[in-house]
N, CA and C of each residue as an Amber inpcrd file, in Angstrom:
protein
   285
 -34.9760000  41.0830000 -24.8570000 -34.5640000  41.7540000 -26.1550000
 -35.6800000  43.2840000 -26.2980000 -34.9400000  44.0650000 -26.6770000
 -35.9270000  45.2910000 -26.9180000 -36.8020000  45.2070000 -27.9740000
 -37.9570000  45.8570000 -27.7130000 -39.1440000  45.8510000 -28.8730000
 -38.5470000  46.7750000 -30.0810000 -38.9030000  46.3920000 -31.1140000
 -38.5450000  47.2010000 -32.2670000 -39.5830000  47.6160000 -33.1650000
 -40.0810000  48.8550000 -33.6740000 -41.0510000  48.9460000 -34.7280000
 -40.5310000  48.3890000 -35.9370000 -41.7080000  47.6690000 -36.5200000
 -41.6010000  46.8130000 -37.9320000 -42.9380000  47.2650000 -38.6120000
 -42.5500000  47.2770000 -39.7210000 -43.6530000  47.0570000 -40.8440000
 -43.7670000  45.8380000 -41.4330000 -45.1040000  45.2620000 -41.3940000
 -45.1340000  43.7210000 -42.0830000 -46.2020000  43.9060000 -42.9690000
 -45.7750000  43.3480000 -44.3660000 -46.8080000  43.6000000 -45.3290000
 -46.8740000  42.0750000 -46.2120000 -47.9730000  42.1840000 -46.7400000
 -48.3980000  40.6430000 -47.4910000 -48.8780000  41.4130000 -48.8380000
 -48.7410000  40.6570000 -49.7990000 -49.6060000  40.8080000 -51.2410000
 -50.5120000  39.8530000 -51.5430000 -51.9100000  40.5730000 -51.8700000
 -52.8560000  39.6390000 -52.1110000 -52.8320000  38.8380000 -53.5050000
 -53.8970000  37.8800000 -53.7200000 -53.6030000  37.3040000 -55.1150000
 -54.0580000  38.6400000 -56.4020000 -54.4630000  39.7250000 -56.0840000
 -54.6020000  40.5930000 -57.0000000 -53.5590000  41.5730000 -57.3180000
 -52.5280000  41.2650000 -56.4570000 -51.4900000  42.3340000 -56.4650000
 -51.4540000  43.6100000 -55.4190000 -52.2670000  43.6210000 -54.6760000
 -52.4780000  44.5020000 -53.8450000 -51.5220000  44.2570000 -52.5320000
 -50.7720000  45.0900000 -51.9990000 -49.9090000  45.0650000 -50.8540000
 -50.8390000  45.5990000 -49.7280000 -50.9030000  44.7350000 -48.5750000
 -51.1950000  45.2910000 -47.3100000 -50.2500000  45.2280000 -46.3200000
 -50.2960000  46.1680000 -45.4890000 -49.1020000  46.4390000 -44.2990000
 -49.6870000  46.9470000 -43.1040000 -49.1990000  46.5360000 -41.9210000
 -49.4610000  46.9320000 -40.8450000 -48.2690000  46.8540000 -40.0310000
 -48.1910000  48.1200000 -38.9990000 -47.0900000  48.3070000 -38.2320000
 -47.2300000  47.8240000 -36.6110000 -46.2610000  47.0640000 -36.2630000
 -46.3170000  46.5720000 -35.0010000 -44.7440000  46.7640000 -34.2690000
 -44.8400000  46.3420000 -33.0640000 -43.6230000  46.5590000 -32.1940000
 -43.4450000  45.1780000 -31.5460000 -42.2680000  44.6290000 -31.7730000
 -41.9230000  42.9910000 -31.5870000 -40.4220000  43.1350000 -31.2320000
 -40.1800000  41.8520000 -30.4410000 -38.7530000  41.9190000 -30.1050000
 -37.9820000  40.6790000 -31.0360000 -38.9660000  39.9820000 -31.7280000
 -38.3300000  39.0380000 -32.8300000 -38.9490000  39.0880000 -34.1230000
 -38.4200000  38.7340000 -35.0350000 -39.0430000  38.7760000 -36.4570000
 -40.3940000  37.9540000 -36.3860000 -40.2600000  36.5140000 -35.7200000
 -41.5240000  35.6610000 -35.8750000 -42.7660000  36.3020000 -34.7880000
 -42.3290000  37.0670000 -33.9440000 -43.2740000  37.9390000 -33.1510000
 -44.1840000  39.0800000 -33.7650000 -43.2370000  39.5770000 -34.7330000
 -43.6730000  40.5570000 -35.4990000 -44.6520000  39.9230000 -36.6810000
 -44.3440000  38.6730000 -37.1800000 -45.0500000  38.4520000 -38.0950000
 -46.4130000  37.8480000 -37.6760000 -46.3050000  37.1410000 -36.4270000
 -47.4710000  36.5840000 -35.7870000 -48.3730000  37.6380000 -35.3820000
 -47.9780000  38.9590000 -34.8230000 -48.9730000  39.9250000 -34.5320000
 -49.4590000  40.5510000 -35.8710000 -48.7490000  40.7260000 -36.9900000
 -49.5130000  41.0780000 -38.0880000 -50.4730000  39.9570000 -38.6090000
 -50.3520000  39.0640000 -38.4550000 -51.0510000  38.0940000 -38.9120000
 -52.3820000  37.6930000 -38.1830000 -52.3670000  38.2890000 -36.7720000
 -53.7020000  38.4840000 -36.1050000 -54.3660000  39.7200000 -36.5080000
 -53.7320000  40.7230000 -36.9720000 -54.2980000  41.8870000 -37.3590000
 -54.9700000  41.6360000 -38.7660000 -54.0750000  40.8770000 -39.4560000
 -54.5670000  40.9090000 -41.0220000 -55.9330000  39.8350000 -41.1540000
 -55.8180000  38.8150000 -40.1640000 -57.1030000  37.8940000 -40.2300000
 -58.4820000  38.5230000 -39.7070000 -58.3810000  39.7140000 -39.1990000
 -59.4870000  40.5630000 -38.9020000 -59.9280000  41.1170000 -40.1880000
 -59.5720000  41.1610000 -41.3040000 -59.8320000  41.8160000 -42.5620000
 -60.4680000  40.7860000 -43.5020000 -61.4680000  41.4590000 -44.1860000
 -62.2240000  40.6530000 -45.4730000 -61.0100000  40.3060000 -46.3640000
 -60.1140000  40.8010000 -46.9220000 -59.1420000  40.6020000 -47.9160000
 -58.2680000  39.4780000 -47.5420000 -58.2020000  39.0610000 -46.2320000
 -57.1270000  38.0520000 -45.7540000 -57.4610000  36.9110000 -46.4430000
 -58.4020000  36.1840000 -46.7540000 -58.5890000  34.7760000 -47.3380000
 -57.7920000  35.0500000 -48.6790000 -57.5760000  36.3070000 -49.2790000
 -57.1820000  36.0880000 -50.8230000 -55.5370000  36.5620000 -50.4400000
 -55.2010000  36.7710000 -49.4890000 -53.8450000  37.0230000 -49.1660000
 -52.9530000  35.9140000 -48.4440000 -53.6980000  35.5910000 -47.5440000
 -52.9490000  34.4370000 -46.3430000 -53.1920000  33.0270000 -46.8910000
 -52.3950000  32.5650000 -48.0900000 -52.5460000  31.4100000 -48.6870000
 -51.4850000  30.7200000 -48.0910000 -51.3900000  29.4750000 -48.1820000
 -50.4040000  28.5780000 -47.8120000 -48.5810000  28.9890000 -48.4780000
 -48.8030000  29.7330000 -49.5710000 -47.7170000  30.2360000 -50.3050000
 -47.2610000  31.6700000 -49.9920000 -48.3400000  32.2150000 -49.1550000
 -47.7770000  33.6200000 -48.9580000 -46.4940000  34.0220000 -48.3210000
 -45.9910000  35.0810000 -48.2720000 -44.5890000  35.4800000 -47.6050000
 -44.8910000  36.8330000 -47.1560000 -44.8070000  37.0980000 -45.7780000
 -44.7770000  38.2860000 -45.1640000 -43.5600000  38.9440000 -44.9770000
 -43.4230000  40.4070000 -45.8930000 -42.3610000  41.1200000 -45.8080000
 -42.3790000  41.9390000 -44.4380000 -41.3440000  41.6670000 -43.6900000
 -40.9270000  42.4350000 -42.7310000 -39.7550000  43.2960000 -42.4380000
 -40.3620000  44.6080000 -42.4890000 -39.2660000  45.6980000 -42.3310000
 -38.9970000  46.0200000 -40.9360000 -37.7750000  45.9550000 -40.2650000
 -37.6560000  46.5340000 -39.2840000 -37.0040000  48.2030000 -39.5070000
 -37.6830000  49.0110000 -38.7800000 -37.5360000  50.3340000 -38.8980000
 -36.1390000  51.1290000 -38.3670000 -35.8010000  50.5400000 -37.3350000
 -34.3670000  51.1010000 -36.8290000 -33.5220000  49.7660000 -36.2610000
 -32.2680000  49.4490000 -36.7500000 -31.8470000  50.0710000 -38.0410000
 -32.8320000  49.3000000 -39.0870000 -32.9830000  49.9590000 -40.3360000
 -33.6120000  49.3120000 -41.4450000 -33.2880000  48.0050000 -41.8730000
 -34.0340000  46.9410000 -41.6770000 -33.6850000  45.6120000 -42.2760000
 -34.8950000  45.2200000 -42.9300000 -35.0470000  44.3510000 -43.8360000
 -36.2690000  43.9380000 -44.2440000 -35.7500000  42.2790000 -44.5210000
 -36.8650000  41.2490000 -44.0450000 -36.8690000  39.8520000 -44.0140000
 -38.2730000  39.5440000 -45.1130000 -38.2460000  38.2720000 -45.9720000
 -39.0860000  37.9940000 -46.2950000 -39.4500000  36.7060000 -45.7780000
 -40.5200000  36.2240000 -45.0420000 -40.8420000  35.0430000 -44.2940000
 -42.1930000  34.2430000 -44.5930000 -41.9610000  33.0800000 -44.9820000
 -42.9370000  32.3970000 -45.5050000 -44.1490000  32.1220000 -44.4550000
 -45.0720000  32.2400000 -44.7250000 -46.2550000  32.2770000 -43.6290000
 -46.2820000  30.7040000 -43.1090000 -46.1870000  29.6670000 -43.8480000
 -45.7550000  28.4580000 -43.0790000 -44.6720000  28.2650000 -42.2010000
 -43.8480000  29.1540000 -42.0780000 -42.5340000  29.0480000 -41.1650000
 -43.3270000  29.9650000 -39.8970000 -44.0000000  30.9820000 -40.0500000
 -44.6640000  31.5810000 -38.9620000 -45.4990000  30.7850000 -38.1740000
 -46.2370000  30.0340000 -38.9720000 -47.5080000  29.2250000 -38.2730000
 -46.4540000  27.9250000 -37.5240000 -45.2300000  27.4560000 -38.1370000
 -44.6250000  26.3820000 -37.6200000 -43.8470000  26.8350000 -36.1890000
 -43.5950000  28.2710000 -36.0650000 -43.0810000  28.7040000 -35.0480000
 -44.1640000  29.1600000 -33.7130000 -45.0980000  29.5830000 -34.4180000
 -45.8030000  29.7920000 -33.4830000 -46.5350000  28.6280000 -32.6980000
 -46.7120000  27.3380000 -33.2400000 -47.4300000  26.3220000 -32.7330000
 -46.4800000  25.1810000 -32.2460000 -45.0390000  25.5710000 -32.5640000
 -44.0890000  24.6540000 -32.0680000 -43.5440000  24.9150000 -30.6130000
 -42.5140000  24.2170000 -30.2330000 -42.0340000  24.1880000 -28.8400000
 -41.4330000  25.5560000 -28.7050000 -41.1890000  26.0260000 -27.4290000
 -40.7490000  27.2960000 -26.9850000 -39.2290000  27.3180000 -26.4830000
 -38.0230000  27.8990000 -26.7050000 -37.0150000  27.5830000 -26.2130000
 -36.5710000  28.2840000 -24.7510000 -37.7580000  29.2090000 -24.4510000
 -37.5640000  29.7180000 -23.4280000 -38.7170000  30.1280000 -22.7040000
 -38.8340000  30.5870000 -21.4410000 -40.1750000  30.8740000 -20.8390000
 -40.7050000  32.3560000 -21.1880000 -39.6780000  33.2840000 -21.8360000
 -40.1360000  34.4130000 -22.4050000 -40.9920000  34.0470000 -23.6920000
 -40.2220000  33.1590000 -24.5720000 -40.9230000  32.9430000 -25.7150000
 -42.2010000  32.1370000 -25.6240000 -42.3710000  31.2940000 -24.5220000
 -43.6400000  30.7610000 -24.2220000 -44.7770000  31.5810000 -24.1730000
 -44.2470000  32.4520000 -23.2640000 -45.2570000  33.7160000 -23.0890000
 -45.6680000  34.3640000 -24.2500000 -44.7100000  34.7440000 -25.1130000
 -45.0550000  35.3890000 -26.2060000 -45.8800000  34.8430000 -27.2970000
 -45.5050000  33.3360000 -27.3450000 -46.4100000  32.6460000 -28.2360000
 -47.6580000  32.5390000 -27.5070000 -47.9430000  32.3330000 -26.4700000
 -49.3190000  32.1300000 -25.9660000 -50.0820000  33.3700000 -26.0260000
 -49.3640000  34.3830000 -25.6540000 -50.2240000  35.7340000 -26.0330000
 -50.5690000  35.9890000 -27.6300000 -49.5710000  35.5120000 -28.4150000
 -50.0020000  35.7110000 -29.7530000 -51.1050000  34.7980000 -30.2520000
 -50.9970000  33.3670000 -29.6560000 -52.2000000  32.4500000 -29.9330000
 -53.2990000  32.7480000 -29.5490000 -53.5330000  33.6110000 -28.5020000
 -54.7210000  34.0550000 -28.0960000 -55.3290000  35.1850000 -28.7590000
 -54.7400000  36.0520000 -29.4010000 -55.2380000  36.7660000 -30.1810000
 -55.7790000  36.8030000 -31.3560000
Protein backbone atom coordinates (compact mmCIF):
# COMPACT_ATOMS: atom_id res chain seq x y z
CA UNK A 1 0.00 0.00 0.00
CA UNK A 2 1.15 3.52 -0.72
CA UNK A 3 2.02 5.94 2.05
CA UNK A 4 -0.43 8.80 2.39
CA UNK A 5 -0.08 12.07 4.26
CA UNK A 6 -2.45 12.25 7.22
CA UNK A 7 -3.21 14.76 9.97
CA UNK A 8 -4.12 13.06 13.27
CA UNK A 9 -5.81 15.14 15.99
CA UNK A 10 -7.06 14.58 19.52
CA UNK A 11 -8.91 16.98 21.82
CA UNK A 12 -7.88 17.15 25.48
CA UNK A 13 -10.20 17.48 28.47
CA UNK A 14 -9.93 21.28 28.33
CA UNK A 15 -11.14 21.37 24.72
CA UNK A 16 -7.75 22.05 23.10
CA UNK A 17 -7.13 20.13 19.89
CA UNK A 18 -3.61 18.78 19.27
CA UNK A 19 -2.52 17.59 15.80
CA UNK A 20 0.44 15.92 14.13
CA UNK A 21 1.18 15.11 10.48
CA UNK A 22 2.27 11.55 9.65
CA UNK A 23 2.70 9.36 6.58
CA UNK A 24 1.16 5.90 6.76
CA UNK A 25 -0.30 3.21 4.55
CA UNK A 26 -3.26 2.35 6.82
CA UNK A 27 -5.59 4.16 9.16
CA UNK A 28 -4.32 2.33 12.22
CA UNK A 29 -0.66 2.88 11.32
CA UNK A 30 -1.37 6.62 11.14
CA UNK A 31 -3.10 6.49 14.52
CA UNK A 32 -0.30 4.49 16.16
CA UNK A 33 2.40 6.83 14.79
CA UNK A 34 0.50 9.83 16.12
CA UNK A 35 0.12 8.18 19.54
CA UNK A 36 3.88 7.67 19.73
CA UNK A 37 4.39 11.38 19.04
CA UNK A 38 1.58 12.56 21.33
CA UNK A 39 2.81 10.50 24.28
CA UNK A 40 6.07 12.48 24.28
CA UNK A 41 4.15 15.63 25.21
CA UNK A 42 3.13 16.77 28.72
CA UNK A 43 -0.49 17.37 27.73
CA UNK A 44 -0.96 13.76 26.59
CA UNK A 45 -2.16 12.53 29.99
CA UNK A 46 -5.08 14.98 29.75
CA UNK A 47 -6.03 13.94 26.22
CA UNK A 48 -5.26 10.23 25.79
CA UNK A 49 -7.91 8.90 28.15
CA UNK A 50 -9.75 5.60 27.66
CA UNK A 51 -12.55 7.45 25.85
CA UNK A 52 -10.31 9.51 23.56
CA UNK A 53 -11.09 9.57 19.84
CA UNK A 54 -8.41 10.29 17.27
CA UNK A 55 -9.49 12.24 14.19
CA UNK A 56 -7.54 11.07 11.15
CA UNK A 57 -7.67 13.25 8.05
CA UNK A 58 -6.22 11.64 4.94
CA UNK A 59 -4.89 14.53 2.87
CA UNK A 60 -5.13 13.08 -0.67
CA UNK A 61 -7.85 12.29 -1.40
CA UNK A 62 -9.29 14.15 1.57
CA UNK A 63 -11.01 11.72 3.96
CA UNK A 64 -11.67 12.03 7.72
CA UNK A 65 -12.01 9.11 10.19
CA UNK A 66 -12.74 9.24 13.95
CA UNK A 67 -11.07 6.24 15.63
CA UNK A 68 -11.43 5.38 19.35
CA UNK A 69 -8.07 5.08 21.12
CA UNK A 70 -9.16 1.66 22.44
CA UNK A 71 -9.45 0.38 18.85
CA UNK A 72 -5.93 1.59 17.99
CA UNK A 73 -4.45 -0.14 21.04
CA UNK A 74 -6.36 -3.34 20.25
CA UNK A 75 -5.00 -3.29 16.66
CA UNK A 76 -1.44 -2.48 17.72
CA UNK A 77 -1.34 -5.28 20.31
CA UNK A 78 -3.40 -7.84 18.37
CA UNK A 79 -2.44 -10.51 15.84
CA UNK A 80 -1.15 -9.50 12.40
CA UNK A 81 -2.83 -10.51 9.15
CA UNK A 82 0.39 -10.39 7.11
CA UNK A 83 4.18 -10.15 7.49
CA UNK A 84 4.03 -6.50 6.37
CA UNK A 85 1.46 -5.68 9.08
CA UNK A 86 3.55 -7.58 11.65
CA UNK A 87 6.61 -5.48 10.73
CA UNK A 88 4.63 -2.25 10.90
CA UNK A 89 3.16 -3.10 14.32
CA UNK A 90 6.54 -4.12 15.68
CA UNK A 91 8.11 -0.87 14.47
CA UNK A 92 5.26 1.16 15.99
CA UNK A 93 5.38 -0.68 19.34
CA UNK A 94 9.13 -0.01 19.59
CA UNK A 95 8.73 3.78 19.25
